[in-house]
C-alpha positions, 0 to 999 in steps of 0.5 A: 500500500505504501508503495502504491501511494508513493508511486501515485505521488510520483506520478502526480508529481510528474504530471504536475511537472509536465503540466507546468512545463507545458504551461511554461512553454505556452506562456513563452510562446504567448510572450513571444507572440505578444511581443511580435504582435506588439511590435507589428502594431505599435511601430506603425502606430508610432509612425502614424502618431509621428505623422499626426504630430507633424501635421499638428505642428504644421509640417506637411512635408512628410506623408504616412507611407501606407504599407499595410492592408489592414486598418492601420494601413487604412489610417496611414492612407487616410493621413497621407490623403489628408496631408496632401489635401492640406498641402494643396489647401495651404498652398492655395491659401498662401497663393491667394494671400500673396495675390490679395496682398499684391492686389491690395498694395496695387489698389492702395497705390492706385487709390493714393494716385486717384485720391491725389488726382481727385483732389487736384480735379476738385481744386480745379473744379472749384477754380472753374466754378469761381471763374464761371461765377465771374463769367456769369456776372460779366455776361449778365452785365454784357447782356444788360449793356447790350439791352441798353445799347439796343434801346439807344439804337432803337431811339437813334433809329427812330430819330434818324427815321424822323430826320429822313422824313424831314429831309424828304419833306425838305427835298419835296419843298426844294423841288417845289421852290425850284419848280416855282422859280422856273415858273417865275423865270418863265413869267419874267421872260414873258414880261421881258417880251412885253417890255420889248414889244412895248419899246418897239411900239413906243419907238413906232409912236415916236416916229409917227409923232415926228411925222405929225409935227407940232400936233404930235408933240404931246404924243411924242412926249408920252411915247418917250415916257412909255419907251423909257418905262419899257426900257426900265421894265426890260432892264428890271426884268433882265435883272430879275431873270438873272437873280431868278436864274441864280436862285434856280441854280442855287436851288438846284444845287441845294436840292441836289445836296438835300437829295444827297443828304436824304440818301445819306440819311436813308443809309444812316437809317438803314445802318442804324436799323442794322446796328439795332438788329445786330445789337438785338441779336447780341442781346438775345445771344447774351441772354442765352449765353447767360442762361447757358453759363448759369446751367454750366455753373450749376453742372460744375457745382454738382460735378464739384460735389460729386468729385468731393464725394468721390474723394471721400469714397476713394479714402474709404476704399484706401482704408478698406484696401489697407485693411484687406492688406493687413488681413492678407498679411495675417493670413500669410502669417498663419499659413507660414507656420505650415511647411510644405516641403522637406528641408 
């Protein structure tokens, strides 16, 4: 019995040792497998973590290399795709920020130049507006003077027309005087003929009285007186005829001078009328110019106001461009923390 018990105890010990050995072998195999599994999982995970840390620090120059076909490989490929997307995005943002900065600089430069030109234009418009106001006053004064001159020319035309009418009447009167003088000359000619005939008759009467002798003495005296009277009448008629001829000549000369004066007066009337018409046209043109210059003055004033408003808008645009440039600079500073290429 004791032998059986010892044998059973020894068998039990061998079994324990065998089981212990098997357990140790299993534990060793598990340790080796676990270590291999840990190495196979942790190393790729460390790579993934390093890539994620680089991405987090802004380093996009390295991408996770996907060498596995399991979930870790999917994570590596996703990180590589994300890195490439971020790289393109950051590159585009950098390019856009640089473009915005350049454009805002150019806009600021252009706005500065435009502001200077606008201020110069506003100054010129103000000077133009002042000159237009002076020109408006001058044109208005000219229009008033032209209106006054038109009134004076109209009065002068009326006076000249009346003078022309008076000269015409004088010409008519001179013509009548000339005609009457010619008639008087004709009458004097008749009187001269009558005196001549009377002288002949007196001469014949004296001859007949001489023939009658003593009886015809009284008749001879009368005939002598008649003859003397006829001679004096003839001489007076000649003197009157000479005076009438001289008067007729002078009247004809005066009539011609008056006619010339009438023609000249008519020309003066026509000239004054033309001057009056021209001054009237100048007056109308001056009024239209005054009205037109007034409208131009209003337009220049409105343009001056618009230019001043444009100057204010240019200043606002310059401020906006400067703000945009500052935002672009900040954006460039933000994206500059990303490194896209390996050093």
